N, C-alpha and C positions, 0 to 999 in steps of 0.2 A: 281564260284567263288566267295568268301568269302569277306565281306567289313566290314573292322575295323571303328568303330567308336572312333574319336578322337575328337569331340568338342564334345558342348552343342547343342543340338536342338533347336531352336524357343521357342517351348513350356517349357522347363525346363527352361531358360533364363526368360520365362515372370510368372511363377511361384514362381521363384526365387525375381523376383520383387514385384510383388504381395505380397509375407510377409515383405518385407522390408519397402517398400513405406508408409503405413500406418505407422508402429513405428515413423517414421522421420516426418510423417503431424502431430501424436498425439502429437511428444515432441515440434514443433513448436507453435501448439497452446496454450499448457500448458506456454511454455515461453511470449506466448504474452499476458495470464491473469497475469501472473505472473508480468509482466511489469505495466501492466493496475493498478493493485493492488498496487505497487508502485508508478505510477504516480497521482493516486488518495489521496493517503496518503502525497505527496508532495502538493497538491492543498488544502489539506483539512487544513493541516499544515497551509499554505501562510492565508488561509481565516480564521483560529482562529489567526495566527500573526494581521491581519487585524481589525477585533473585539477588539483586544487587544488595538491596535492604535488608534480605534474611542474612546474606556472606557477612556484612559489617556487623550484624548483630554476635556473630559467634567469633568473630575477629575484627574489632574496631581499625584496624590498620589497612586491609586487607586491600582496598579500592583508595583510602585518603593519600598514599603517599604519591599518588601520581596527578600532576593539574588534567589529565585528561586519560580516558583507556578505550581501546579499540577491538573491538570485536568482532572475529569474522565468522558468519553464519554460517552450520554446517549442515549436513542432511538430517531432516527430521528437527529442525528449530535448534538444535544443538547450538553452543557459542564455543568457540576456540578463541581463549583470552592470548595477550602478547605473550604471555612468559610462558604460554605450551597450556595452558593449563586446559580444564574446557567444563561449562557450565551449563547443566541438564536447565533448559526453561520450561514452566510447566505453563502452557498456552493451548488451550482448545479454539482452534478455527484453523482458518488457511496459514498454515505454515510458509514464512518466506524459502525460497527454494537457496541449493547450495551455493555459496561465495559472495554473500552480500554483505555489507560493513555496519557497523554504527560504532559512532566515537562519541562517549559518551563526558561530561566536564564533570568535576568533583561534586558539584552539586546535582547530581542524576540526569543535568538536560541533555540532549540529544545535539551535539554540535553538527555532527554532519553524518550523515551516511546513506545506502544503497540498498535497495532489497528489490526483489523481482518474487513478488506473489501473482498468482494465478494468469503469467504472461503479460505481467503490467510492470514495466521497471517504476519503483519509488523511489523519490530523490528525496530526503529529510537537510533541512537545512535548518537550525535553530526551532528545533521543535516544531516544524512546520512541515507537514508531508505534502508532498504532488506529484502525479503521474506524470513522466514524459511520453 
C-alpha cells in the first residue's frame, strides 16, 4: 500500500524554524542597540543642557549673547565651545565619540547635531534623535 505525503514532517518544521528564528533574534538585538544609542543621546543632550544652566548661574550672559551655540564633542564627552573654551560634561553612560556636534538655541533646545554612540550615528533635529 502506498502512502501519500501531504504534510510536513516535524523535522522539516524544525529546519524551517532554525532558519527563521536567528534572523528574528538578530533584528531584535539590533533594534535594542539602536534604541540604546538614541537613549544615550537624549541623556547626553540633557547633561549638556544642565552644564549650560550651571554656567548661566555663574555668568548670566555666557550663552545668551548668541542665538545659537555649537559644541564639538571631544574625547571623553568633553565639549569644545565655538570660542575655543571647553566644557566638561558630567554624564554617566555611553558617551559619544570624538567629532560629533550639537547646536543649541538660546532656549536650550537642540536645533541640530550628530553623535556617534556605540557605533551608531544618531542625528538630532529639533530635539528629536534618530539612528541613521
